[in-house]
C-alpha positions in Angstrom: -87.5 34.7 38.0 -86.9 35.7 41.6 -89.7 33.4 42.6 -88.5 30.2 41.7 -85.0 31.1 43.0 -83.4 32.7 39.9 -82.0 36.5 38.9 -81.2 37.5 35.6 -78.2 39.6 34.4 -77.2 40.4 30.7 -73.6 40.3 29.2 -72.2 42.5 26.3 -70.1 43.5 24.4 -70.2 47.0 24.5 -68.4 49.6 27.2 -69.8 50.2 30.3 -70.5 53.9 29.4 -72.4 52.7 26.9 -74.7 50.2 29.1 -74.8 52.8 31.4 -76.3 55.0 28.7 -78.7 52.4 27.4 -79.9 51.4 31.2 -80.7 55.4 31.8 -82.7 55.1 28.9 -84.1 51.8 28.6 -84.3 50.8 32.8 -83.9 47.1 32.7 -84.2 46.4 36.4 -80.9 43.8 36.0 -77.8 44.0 35.7 -76.2 44.5 32.7 -72.4 43.5 32.7 -69.9 45.0 30.3 -67.1 42.2 27.8 -65.6 44.7 26.5 -63.5 42.3 24.9 -65.4 39.4 24.3 -63.9 36.7 27.1 -67.6 35.5 28.7 -68.3 35.6 25.2 -66.5 33.6 23.8 -65.8 31.3 27.0 -69.6 30.2 26.2 -68.9 30.1 22.5 -71.1 32.3 21.3 -68.9 34.3 19.1 -71.5 36.0 15.8 -69.3 34.7 13.3 -71.4 36.9 10.7 -68.8 39.1 12.0 -65.3 39.5 11.1 -62.5 41.5 12.5 -62.4 44.5 10.7 -66.5 44.6 11.0 -67.9 47.2 13.9 -69.7 44.1 14.9 -66.7 41.9 15.7 -67.3 40.1 18.8 -71.2 40.6 19.2 -72.4 37.2 20.9 -75.1 35.6 19.1 -78.5 35.5 22.2 -78.5 33.2 24.1 -79.7 32.4 27.5 -78.1 30.3 30.1 -80.5 29.1 33.1 -77.6 28.6 35.9 -78.1 26.8 39.5 -77.3 27.4 42.9 -74.1 25.6 42.0 -73.2 27.3 39.4 -74.2 24.2 36.9 -75.6 25.2 33.6 -79.3 23.9 33.7 -80.9 24.7 30.3 -79.5 26.9 27.1 -81.7 29.1 25.1 -79.6 30.4 22.1 -80.4 31.3 18.6 -78.5 31.7 15.6 -79.0 35.3 14.8 -79.3 38.1 17.0 -82.7 39.3 15.5 -84.2 35.9 17.3 -84.7 36.1 21.5 -86.2 32.5 23.0 -89.7 32.8 24.1 -89.6 33.9 27.4 -92.8 31.5 28.5 -90.9 28.7 27.4 -87.9 29.6 29.5 -90.0 29.9 32.5 -91.7 26.6 31.6 -88.6 24.3 31.1 -87.1 26.2 34.8 -90.5 25.3 36.8 -89.9 21.6 35.2 -87.0 22.0 36.9 -87.7 22.9 40.6 
């Protein structure tokens, strides 16, 4: 991705402590950003409505990949309706290559 001029970051509703523990265990190699009040998640309209306010997962986002250009514009949006589905990385790379 960096060879194409893009970076990767993950936003999660988890607390910083949980993210640090997860990153130590799996060493992602890119930033994991804490959004415990789901402000960023809400700003992009990504709240997973399958989980109500009393659920342990309230505030969790649907999986999403945004491609943001150097001017801060979202050029592509890959999103799924359920947390267990993820956009195919090959499809994302193919689309990014087509805009460069």
